[in-house]
Gaussian input, Z-matrix of N, CA and C with variables (Angstrom, degrees):
# hf/3-21g

backbone

0 1
 N
 C     1     B1
 C     2     B2     1     A1
 N     3     B3     2     A2     1     D1
 C     4     B4     3     A3     2     D2
 C     5     B5     4     A4     3     D3
 N     6     B6     5     A5     4     D4
 C     7     B7     6     A6     5     D5
 C     8     B8     7     A7     6     D6
 N     9     B9     8     A8     7     D7
 C    10    B10     9     A9     8     D8
 C    11    B11    10    A10     9     D9
 N    12    B12    11    A11    10    D10
 C    13    B13    12    A12    11    D11
 C    14    B14    13    A13    12    D12
 N    15    B15    14    A14    13    D13
 C    16    B16    15    A15    14    D14
 C    17    B17    16    A16    15    D15
 N    18    B18    17    A17    16    D16
 C    19    B19    18    A18    17    D17
 C    20    B20    19    A19    18    D18
 N    21    B21    20    A20    19    D19
 C    22    B22    21    A21    20    D20
 C    23    B23    22    A22    21    D21
 N    24    B24    23    A23    22    D22
 C    25    B25    24    A24    23    D23
 C    26    B26    25    A25    24    D24
 N    27    B27    26    A26    25    D25
 C    28    B28    27    A27    26    D26
 C    29    B29    28    A28    27    D27
 N    30    B30    29    A29    28    D28
 C    31    B31    30    A30    29    D29
 C    32    B32    31    A31    30    D30
 N    33    B33    32    A32    31    D31
 C    34    B34    33    A33    32    D32
 C    35    B35    34    A34    33    D33
 N    36    B36    35    A35    34    D34
 C    37    B37    36    A36    35    D35
 C    38    B38    37    A37    36    D36
 N    39    B39    38    A38    37    D37
 C    40    B40    39    A39    38    D38
 C    41    B41    40    A40    39    D39
 N    42    B42    41    A41    40    D40
 C    43    B43    42    A42    41    D41
 C    44    B44    43    A43    42    D42
 N    45    B45    44    A44    43    D43
 C    46    B46    45    A45    44    D44
 C    47    B47    46    A46    45    D45
 N    48    B48    47    A47    46    D46
 C    49    B49    48    A48    47    D47
 C    50    B50    49    A49    48    D48
 N    51    B51    50    A50    49    D49
 C    52    B52    51    A51    50    D50
 C    53    B53    52    A52    51    D51
 N    54    B54    53    A53    52    D52
 C    55    B55    54    A54    53    D53
 C    56    B56    55    A55    54    D54
 N    57    B57    56    A56    55    D55
 C    58    B58    57    A57    56    D56
 C    59    B59    58    A58    57    D57
 N    60    B60    59    A59    58    D58
 C    61    B61    60    A60    59    D59
 C    62    B62    61    A61    60    D60
 N    63    B63    62    A62    61    D61
 C    64    B64    63    A63    62    D62
 C    65    B65    64    A64    63    D63
 N    66    B66    65    A65    64    D64
 C    67    B67    66    A66    65    D65
 C    68    B68    67    A67    66    D66
 N    69    B69    68    A68    67    D67
 C    70    B70    69    A69    68    D68
 C    71    B71    70    A70    69    D69
 N    72    B72    71    A71    70    D70
 C    73    B73    72    A72    71    D71
 C    74    B74    73    A73    72    D72
 N    75    B75    74    A74    73    D73
 C    76    B76    75    A75    74    D74
 C    77    B77    76    A76    75    D75
 N    78    B78    77    A77    76    D76
 C    79    B79    78    A78    77    D77
 C    80    B80    79    A79    78    D78
 N    81    B81    80    A80    79    D79
 C    82    B82    81    A81    80    D80
 C    83    B83    82    A82    81    D81
 N    84    B84    83    A83    82    D82
 C    85    B85    84    A84    83    D83
 C    86    B86    85    A85    84    D84
 N    87    B87    86    A86    85    D85
 C    88    B88    87    A87    86    D86
 C    89    B89    88    A88    87    D87
 N    90    B90    89    A89    88    D88
 C    91    B91    90    A90    89    D89
 C    92    B92    91    A91    90    D90
 N    93    B93    92    A92    91    D91
 C    94    B94    93    A93    92    D92
 C    95    B95    94    A94    93    D93
 N    96    B96    95    A95    94    D94
 C    97    B97    96    A96    95    D95
 C    98    B98    97    A97    96    D96
 N    99    B99    98    A98    97    D97
 C   100   B100    99    A99    98    D98
 C   101   B101   100   A100    99    D99
 N   102   B102   101   A101   100   D100
 C   103   B103   102   A102   101   D101
 C   104   B104   103   A103   102   D102
 N   105   B105   104   A104   103   D103
 C   106   B106   105   A105   104   D104
 C   107   B107   106   A106   105   D105
 N   108   B108   107   A107   106   D106
 C   109   B109   108   A108   107   D107
 C   110   B110   109   A109   108   D108
 N   111   B111   110   A110   109   D109
 C   112   B112   111   A111   110   D110
 C   113   B113   112   A112   111   D111
 N   114   B114   113   A113   112   D112
 C   115   B115   114   A114   113   D113
 C   116   B116   115   A115   114   D114
 N   117   B117   116   A116   115   D115
 C   118   B118   117   A117   116   D116
 C   119   B119   118   A118   117   D117
 N   120   B120   119   A119   118   D118
 C   121   B121   120   A120   119   D119
 C   122   B122   121   A121   120   D120
 N   123   B123   122   A122   121   D121
 C   124   B124   123   A123   122   D122
 C   125   B125   124   A124   123   D123
 N   126   B126   125   A125   124   D124
 C   127   B127   126   A126   125   D125
 C   128   B128   127   A127   126   D126
 N   129   B129   128   A128   127   D127
 C   130   B130   129   A129   128   D128
 C   131   B131   130   A130   129   D129
 N   132   B132   131   A131   130   D130
 C   133   B133   132   A132   131   D131
 C   134   B134   133   A133   132   D132
 N   135   B135   134   A134   133   D133
 C   136   B136   135   A135   134   D134
 C   137   B137   136   A136   135   D135
 N   138   B138   137   A137   136   D136
 C   139   B139   138   A138   137   D137
 C   140   B140   139   A139   138   D138
 N   141   B141   140   A140   139   D139
 C   142   B142   141   A141   140   D140
 C   143   B143   142   A142   141   D141
 N   144   B144   143   A143   142   D142
 C   145   B145   144   A144   143   D143
 C   146   B146   145   A145   144   D144
 N   147   B147   146   A146   145   D145
 C   148   B148   147   A147   146   D146
 C   149   B149   148   A148   147   D147
 N   150   B150   149   A149   148   D148
 C   151   B151   150   A150   149   D149
 C   152   B152   151   A151   150   D150
 N   153   B153   152   A152   151   D151
 C   154   B154   153   A153   152   D152
 C   155   B155   154   A154   153   D153
 N   156   B156   155   A155   154   D154
 C   157   B157   156   A156   155   D155
 C   158   B158   157   A157   156   D156
 N   159   B159   158   A158   157   D157
 C   160   B160   159   A159   158   D158
 C   161   B161   160   A160   159   D159
 N   162   B162   161   A161   160   D160
 C   163   B163   162   A162   161   D161
 C   164   B164   163   A163   162   D162
 N   165   B165   164   A164   163   D163
 C   166   B166   165   A165   164   D164
 C   167   B167   166   A166   165   D165
 N   168   B168   167   A167   166   D166
 C   169   B169   168   A168   167   D167
 C   170   B170   169   A169   168   D168
 N   171   B171   170   A170   169   D169
 C   172   B172   171   A171   170   D170
 C   173   B173   172   A172   171   D171
 N   174   B174   173   A173   172   D172
 C   175   B175   174   A174   173   D173
 C   176   B176   175   A175   174   D174
 N   177   B177   176   A176   175   D175
 C   178   B178   177   A177   176   D176
 C   179   B179   178   A178   177   D177
 N   180   B180   179   A179   178   D178
 C   181   B181   180   A180   179   D179
 C   182   B182   181   A181   180   D180
 N   183   B183   182   A182   181   D181
 C   184   B184   183   A183   182   D182
 C   185   B185   184   A184   183   D183
 N   186   B186   185   A185   184   D184
 C   187   B187   186   A186   185   D185
 C   188   B188   187   A187   186   D186
 N   189   B189   188   A188   187   D187
 C   190   B190   189   A189   188   D188
 C   191   B191   190   A190   189   D189
 N   192   B192   191   A191   190   D190
 C   193   B193   192   A192   191   D191
 C   194   B194   193   A193   192   D192
 N   195   B195   194   A194   193   D193
 C   196   B196   195   A195   194   D194
 C   197   B197   196   A196   195   D195
 N   198   B198   197   A197   196   D196
 C   199   B199   198   A198   197   D197
 C   200   B200   199   A199   198   D198
 N   201   B201   200   A200   199   D199
 C   202   B202   201   A201   200   D200
 C   203   B203   202   A202   201   D201
 N   204   B204   203   A203   202   D202
 C   205   B205   204   A204   203   D203
 C   206   B206   205   A205   204   D204
 N   207   B207   206   A206   205   D205
 C   208   B208   207   A207   206   D206
 C   209   B209   208   A208   207   D207
 N   210   B210   209   A209   208   D208
 C   211   B211   210   A210   209   D209
 C   212   B212   211   A211   210   D210
 N   213   B213   212   A212   211   D211
 C   214   B214   213   A213   212   D212
 C   215   B215   214   A214   213   D213
 N   216   B216   215   A215   214   D214
 C   217   B217   216   A216   215   D215
 C   218   B218   217   A217   216   D216
 N   219   B219   218   A218   217   D217
 C   220   B220   219   A219   218   D218
 C   221   B221   220   A220   219   D219
 N   222   B222   221   A221   220   D220
 C   223   B223   222   A222   221   D221
 C   224   B224   223   A223   222   D222
 N   225   B225   224   A224   223   D223
 C   226   B226   225   A225   224   D224
 C   227   B227   226   A226   225   D225
 N   228   B228   227   A227   226   D226
 C   229   B229   228   A228   227   D227
 C   230   B230   229   A229   228   D228
 N   231   B231   230   A230   229   D229
 C   232   B232   231   A231   230   D230
 C   233   B233   232   A232   231   D231
 N   234   B234   233   A233   232   D232
 C   235   B235   234   A234   233   D233
 C   236   B236   235   A235   234   D234
 N   237   B237   236   A236   235   D235
 C   238   B238   237   A237   236   D236
 C   239   B239   238   A238   237   D237
 N   240   B240   239   A239   238   D238
 C   241   B241   240   A240   239   D239
 C   242   B242   241   A241   240   D240
 N   243   B243   242   A242   241   D241
 C   244   B244   243   A243   242   D242
 C   245   B245   244   A244   243   D243
 N   246   B246   245   A245   244   D244
 C   247   B247   246   A246   245   D245
 C   248   B248   247   A247   246   D246
 N   249   B249   248   A248   247   D247
 C   250   B250   249   A249   248   D248
 C   251   B251   250   A250   249   D249
 N   252   B252   251   A251   250   D250
 C   253   B253   252   A252   251   D251
 C   254   B254   253   A253   252   D252
 N   255   B255   254   A254   253   D253
 C   256   B256   255   A255   254   D254
 C   257   B257   256   A256   255   D255
 N   258   B258   257   A257   256   D256
 C   259   B259   258   A258   257   D257
 C   260   B260   259   A259   258   D258
 N   261   B261   260   A260   259   D259
 C   262   B262   261   A261   260   D260
 C   263   B263   262   A262   261   D261
 N   264   B264   263   A263   262   D262
 C   265   B265   264   A264   263   D263
 C   266   B266   265   A265   264   D264
 N   267   B267   266   A266   265   D265
 C   268   B268   267   A267   266   D266
 C   269   B269   268   A268   267   D267

   B1=1.4628
   B2=1.5206
   B3=1.3006
   B4=1.4702
   B5=1.5260
   B6=1.3148
   B7=1.4544
   B8=1.5117
   B9=1.3277
   B10=1.4642
   B11=1.5313
   B12=1.2956
   B13=1.4637
   B14=1.5187
   B15=1.3314
   B16=1.4598
   B17=1.5186
   B18=1.3198
   B19=1.4518
   B20=1.5242
   B21=1.3114
   B22=1.4574
   B23=1.5165
   B24=1.3367
   B25=1.4564
   B26=1.5167
   B27=1.3243
   B28=1.4628
   B29=1.5246
   B30=1.3372
   B31=1.4600
   B32=1.5222
   B33=1.3128
   B34=1.4691
   B35=1.5258
   B36=1.3063
   B37=1.4552
   B38=1.5168
   B39=1.3114
   B40=1.4647
   B41=1.5147
   B42=1.3128
   B43=1.4580
   B44=1.5128
   B45=1.3225
   B46=1.4608
   B47=1.5292
   B48=1.3366
   B49=1.4550
   B50=1.5208
   B51=1.3112
   B52=1.4571
   B53=1.5249
   B54=1.3346
   B55=1.4537
   B56=1.5182
   B57=1.3375
   B58=1.4605
   B59=1.5222
   B60=1.3292
   B61=1.4601
   B62=1.5296
   B63=1.3229
   B64=1.4604
   B65=1.5232
   B66=1.3221
   B67=1.4626
   B68=1.5266
   B69=1.3428
   B70=1.4583
   B71=1.5103
   B72=1.3338
   B73=1.4582
   B74=1.5316
   B75=1.3365
   B76=1.4591
   B77=1.5201
   B78=1.3390
   B79=1.4625
   B80=1.5202
   B81=1.3359
   B82=1.4668
   B83=1.5155
   B84=1.3189
   B85=1.4617
   B86=1.5198
   B87=1.3130
   B88=1.4595
   B89=1.5240
   B90=1.3206
   B91=1.4548
   B92=1.5165
   B93=1.3365
   B94=1.4610
   B95=1.5298
   B96=1.3060
   B97=1.4586
   B98=1.5124
   B99=1.3257
   B100=1.4675
   B101=1.5262
   B102=1.3298
   B103=1.4537
   B104=1.5122
   B105=1.3236
   B106=1.4534
   B107=1.5172
   B108=1.3296
   B109=1.4621
   B110=1.5170
   B111=1.3251
   B112=1.4656
   B113=1.5270
   B114=1.3169
   B115=1.4568
   B116=1.5233
   B117=1.3008
   B118=1.4523
   B119=1.5210
   B120=1.3091
   B121=1.4544
   B122=1.5127
   B123=1.2860
   B124=1.4554
   B125=1.5126
   B126=1.3035
   B127=1.4587
   B128=1.5291
   B129=1.3189
   B130=1.4669
   B131=1.5322
   B132=1.3057
   B133=1.4729
   B134=1.5281
   B135=1.3105
   B136=1.4623
   B137=1.5294
   B138=1.3310
   B139=1.4672
   B140=1.5218
   B141=1.3101
   B142=1.4602
   B143=1.5205
   B144=1.3330
   B145=1.4641
   B146=1.5161
   B147=1.3243
   B148=1.4523
   B149=1.5181
   B150=1.3190
   B151=1.4678
   B152=1.5170
   B153=1.3354
   B154=1.4537
   B155=1.5209
   B156=1.3079
   B157=1.4507
   B158=1.5077
   B159=1.2996
   B160=1.4577
   B161=1.5271
   B162=1.3307
   B163=1.4666
   B164=1.5257
   B165=1.3036
   B166=1.4647
   B167=1.5182
   B168=1.3307
   B169=1.4652
   B170=1.5224
   B171=1.3223
   B172=1.4589
   B173=1.5151
   B174=1.3199
   B175=1.4693
   B176=1.5250
   B177=1.3220
   B178=1.4663
   B179=1.5276
   B180=1.3239
   B181=1.4716
   B182=1.5239
   B183=1.3182
   B184=1.4615
   B185=1.5275
   B186=1.3155
   B187=1.4693
   B188=1.5234
   B189=1.3219
   B190=1.4682
   B191=1.5289
   B192=1.3278
   B193=1.4688
   B194=1.5265
   B195=1.3083
   B196=1.4700
   B197=1.5236
   B198=1.3181
   B199=1.4635
   B200=1.5295
   B201=1.3068
   B202=1.4693
   B203=1.5315
   B204=1.3142
   B205=1.4638
   B206=1.5320
   B207=1.3365
   B208=1.4600
   B209=1.5287
   B210=1.3185
   B211=1.4631
   B212=1.5222
   B213=1.3265
   B214=1.4623
   B215=1.5310
   B216=1.3244
   B217=1.4715
   B218=1.5243
   B219=1.3128
   B220=1.4666
   B221=1.5238
   B222=1.3266
   B223=1.4562
   B224=1.5189
   B225=1.3337
   B226=1.4593
   B227=1.5246
   B228=1.3404
   B229=1.4572
   B230=1.5239
   B231=1.3257
   B232=1.4556
   B233=1.5224
   B234=1.3192
   B235=1.4577
   B236=1.5198
   B237=1.3326
   B238=1.4562
   B239=1.5182
   B240=1.3134
   B241=1.4720
   B242=1.5121
   B243=1.3420
   B244=1.4627
   B245=1.5097
   B246=1.3232
   B247=1.4634
   B248=1.5283
   B249=1.3399
   B250=1.4597
   B251=1.5277
   B252=1.3102
   B253=1.4572
   B254=1.5233
   B255=1.3288
   B256=1.4633
   B257=1.5312
   B258=1.3038
   B259=1.4573
   B260=1.5158
   B261=1.3315
   B262=1.4594
   B263=1.5256
   B264=1.3326
   B265=1.4528
   B266=1.5265
   B267=1.3269
   B268=1.4754
   B269=1.5106
   A1=108.64
   A2=116.99
   A3=122.14
   A4=113.01
   A5=118.59
   A6=121.41
   A7=112.45
   A8=117.75
   A9=121.90
   A10=110.79
   A11=119.04
   A12=124.50
   A13=111.97
   A14=115.62
   A15=121.94
   A16=108.29
   A17=114.96
   A18=120.95
   A19=107.49
   A20=116.16
   A21=120.90
   A22=107.14
   A23=116.74
   A24=121.76
   A25=109.40
   A26=116.19
   A27=120.88
   A28=109.32
   A29=114.70
   A30=119.57
   A31=108.66
   A32=117.23
   A33=123.79
   A34=113.02
   A35=117.72
   A36=121.46
   A37=114.41
   A38=117.88
   A39=121.95
   A40=109.33
   A41=115.02
   A42=120.58
   A43=110.03
   A44=114.79
   A45=121.66
   A46=108.01
   A47=115.48
   A48=121.45
   A49=109.25
   A50=115.60
   A51=122.62
   A52=108.08
   A53=117.83
   A54=121.83
   A55=109.48
   A56=116.06
   A57=121.07
   A58=110.37
   A59=115.93
   A60=120.22
   A61=109.40
   A62=117.25
   A63=121.25
   A64=113.47
   A65=117.66
   A66=121.98
   A67=111.79
   A68=116.81
   A69=120.46
   A70=114.02
   A71=117.03
   A72=121.35
   A73=110.30
   A74=116.00
   A75=121.33
   A76=109.82
   A77=116.86
   A78=121.32
   A79=112.60
   A80=117.27
   A81=119.82
   A82=109.49
   A83=115.21
   A84=121.24
   A85=107.70
   A86=116.35
   A87=121.26
   A88=109.40
   A89=117.05
   A90=122.41
   A91=113.01
   A92=116.31
   A93=120.80
   A94=114.47
   A95=118.91
   A96=121.19
   A97=113.96
   A98=117.21
   A99=121.11
   A100=111.15
   A101=114.34
   A102=120.98
   A103=110.70
   A104=115.19
   A105=121.50
   A106=110.07
   A107=116.24
   A108=123.46
   A109=105.61
   A110=116.67
   A111=119.85
   A112=109.96
   A113=114.78
   A114=121.30
   A115=109.31
   A116=114.89
   A117=121.06
   A118=107.15
   A119=116.05
   A120=118.69
   A121=109.36
   A122=114.81
   A123=121.54
   A124=108.47
   A125=115.61
   A126=123.35
   A127=110.48
   A128=118.57
   A129=121.42
   A130=112.89
   A131=117.48
   A132=121.11
   A133=109.90
   A134=116.17
   A135=121.28
   A136=109.28
   A137=117.64
   A138=119.12
   A139=111.43
   A140=114.28
   A141=122.78
   A142=106.37
   A143=116.72
   A144=121.25
   A145=109.58
   A146=115.86
   A147=123.37
   A148=109.10
   A149=115.59
   A150=121.67
   A151=106.72
   A152=116.26
   A153=119.53
   A154=110.40
   A155=115.51
   A156=122.77
   A157=108.63
   A158=117.39
   A159=121.60
   A160=111.35
   A161=116.40
   A162=121.76
   A163=108.84
   A164=116.26
   A165=120.75
   A166=110.71
   A167=117.14
   A168=120.89
   A169=110.83
   A170=117.37
   A171=121.27
   A172=112.34
   A173=116.56
   A174=120.72
   A175=110.19
   A176=117.80
   A177=121.06
   A178=111.68
   A179=117.24
   A180=120.76
   A181=110.22
   A182=116.99
   A183=120.67
   A184=110.87
   A185=117.50
   A186=120.74
   A187=111.21
   A188=117.40
   A189=121.00
   A190=112.43
   A191=117.61
   A192=121.67
   A193=112.89
   A194=117.98
   A195=121.19
   A196=111.96
   A197=115.29
   A198=120.56
   A199=108.93
   A200=115.98
   A201=121.33
   A202=111.94
   A203=117.95
   A204=120.37
   A205=111.53
   A206=117.88
   A207=121.60
   A208=113.16
   A209=117.10
   A210=120.07
   A211=114.81
   A212=118.03
   A213=121.66
   A214=110.43
   A215=116.82
   A216=123.74
   A217=113.69
   A218=117.52
   A219=121.59
   A220=109.48
   A221=115.60
   A222=120.92
   A223=111.90
   A224=117.35
   A225=120.78
   A226=109.50
   A227=114.76
   A228=121.85
   A229=108.27
   A230=116.01
   A231=121.42
   A232=107.53
   A233=115.83
   A234=119.98
   A235=108.90
   A236=114.83
   A237=121.82
   A238=108.29
   A239=116.67
   A240=122.36
   A241=112.27
   A242=117.31
   A243=121.93
   A244=114.44
   A245=118.45
   A246=122.35
   A247=109.67
   A248=116.32
   A249=121.32
   A250=109.99
   A251=115.84
   A252=121.80
   A253=108.06
   A254=117.98
   A255=119.54
   A256=110.48
   A257=116.23
   A258=121.74
   A259=109.63
   A260=119.20
   A261=127.63
   A262=112.06
   A263=115.73
   A264=122.23
   A265=107.84
   A266=115.97
   A267=120.82
   A268=110.84
   D1=135.24
   D2=-176.41
   D3=-89.32
   D4=-18.14
   D5=-173.58
   D6=90.38
   D7=-2.50
   D8=-179.68
   D9=-84.98
   D10=-21.99
   D11=179.05
   D12=64.44
   D13=40.94
   D14=175.19
   D15=-150.55
   D16=155.62
   D17=178.48
   D18=-149.95
   D19=157.46
   D20=172.09
   D21=-110.36
   D22=127.65
   D23=-179.33
   D24=-119.68
   D25=152.07
   D26=177.23
   D27=-65.83
   D28=138.63
   D29=179.98
   D30=-156.74
   D31=121.96
   D32=173.89
   D33=47.00
   D34=49.74
   D35=176.86
   D36=79.94
   D37=2.75
   D38=178.53
   D39=-139.75
   D40=-144.91
   D41=179.16
   D42=-132.26
   D43=156.70
   D44=178.20
   D45=-134.57
   D46=139.35
   D47=175.81
   D48=-75.95
   D49=130.54
   D50=-179.83
   D51=-116.03
   D52=120.55
   D53=174.47
   D54=-84.33
   D55=135.34
   D56=-178.18
   D57=-106.97
   D58=154.82
   D59=174.60
   D60=-87.46
   D61=-176.47
   D62=-176.53
   D63=-63.71
   D64=-20.90
   D65=177.84
   D66=-87.92
   D67=-2.51
   D68=-179.41
   D69=83.68
   D70=15.06
   D71=179.02
   D72=-97.52
   D73=146.22
   D74=179.02
   D75=-55.47
   D76=126.88
   D77=-177.89
   D78=-124.68
   D79=-21.84
   D80=-179.81
   D81=-158.53
   D82=129.40
   D83=174.40
   D84=-96.43
   D85=124.42
   D86=178.27
   D87=-92.93
   D88=158.56
   D89=-178.87
   D90=-73.78
   D91=178.35
   D92=-174.07
   D93=-66.37
   D94=-19.98
   D95=179.78
   D96=-93.90
   D97=10.73
   D98=-176.05
   D99=-75.55
   D100=152.63
   D101=177.16
   D102=-134.63
   D103=169.11
   D104=-175.38
   D105=-138.56
   D106=134.23
   D107=169.22
   D108=-119.88
   D109=128.42
   D110=-178.01
   D111=-146.15
   D112=146.58
   D113=177.04
   D114=-106.13
   D115=144.54
   D116=173.31
   D117=-140.61
   D118=151.86
   D119=176.56
   D120=-155.11
   D121=160.85
   D122=178.99
   D123=-112.74
   D124=119.91
   D125=-179.69
   D126=54.32
   D127=-122.54
   D128=-176.69
   D129=-99.27
   D130=10.37
   D131=178.95
   D132=-66.06
   D133=159.36
   D134=175.87
   D135=-62.69
   D136=147.01
   D137=179.01
   D138=-67.83
   D139=150.63
   D140=173.22
   D141=-111.52
   D142=124.48
   D143=-178.37
   D144=-92.00
   D145=131.85
   D146=178.48
   D147=-110.83
   D148=140.64
   D149=177.48
   D150=-122.84
   D151=128.51
   D152=-176.80
   D153=-149.57
   D154=168.22
   D155=176.23
   D156=-174.72
   D157=162.19
   D158=179.32
   D159=-79.26
   D160=-16.93
   D161=179.64
   D162=-136.94
   D163=166.36
   D164=176.24
   D165=-58.51
   D166=-41.06
   D167=178.79
   D168=-60.59
   D169=-39.59
   D170=178.74
   D171=-65.43
   D172=-41.79
   D173=178.14
   D174=-63.83
   D175=-44.10
   D176=179.78
   D177=-65.09
   D178=-39.70
   D179=177.78
   D180=-63.87
   D181=-41.72
   D182=178.74
   D183=-66.27
   D184=-40.45
   D185=179.94
   D186=-61.34
   D187=-29.91
   D188=178.07
   D189=-66.47
   D190=-14.40
   D191=-179.66
   D192=-91.67
   D193=0.53
   D194=-176.51
   D195=-77.64
   D196=71.62
   D197=173.19
   D198=-156.25
   D199=165.99
   D200=-175.39
   D201=-63.75
   D202=-32.25
   D203=-178.33
   D204=-63.20
   D205=-37.90
   D206=-177.70
   D207=-88.02
   D208=-25.98
   D209=-171.86
   D210=-110.80
   D211=4.54
   D212=-179.33
   D213=-55.77
   D214=123.81
   D215=179.45
   D216=61.25
   D217=26.91
   D218=178.98
   D219=-129.94
   D220=148.02
   D221=175.29
   D222=-109.88
   D223=-16.29
   D224=178.47
   D225=-155.49
   D226=137.62
   D227=179.36
   D228=-140.85
   D229=132.71
   D230=171.98
   D231=-99.87
   D232=151.29
   D233=176.69
   D234=-133.60
   D235=140.26
   D236=178.17
   D237=-151.53
   D238=124.84
   D239=178.09
   D240=52.79
   D241=38.70
   D242=177.54
   D243=81.54
   D244=-0.43
   D245=179.98
   D246=-102.78
   D247=134.58
   D248=179.11
   D249=-97.84
   D250=141.88
   D251=175.99
   D252=-130.22
   D253=110.86
   D254=175.76
   D255=-63.71
   D256=144.83
   D257=177.17
   D258=-113.25
   D259=141.64
   D260=8.31
   D261=-71.55
   D262=156.47
   D263=178.30
   D264=-69.70
   D265=132.75
   D266=-179.83
   D267=-83.40

């Protein structure tokens, strides 16, 4: 487990973003245009932000969230159809 509370799973010949709950179990399947922004860091180092998606549209949508307004007090956010979902999924 990465601590990001998201995974990409195979779906219909491609991949789909899966939001996980706090226990690391699948809690929400996002559509094909979904994207992910997540921070990771090692010990006390500065966080490194990752941008990903199952499609180009998903990556671009996630990249649009790279600012303090969208990521304040968050380590991971999924986006789908303009809607943000903080991770882990509640």
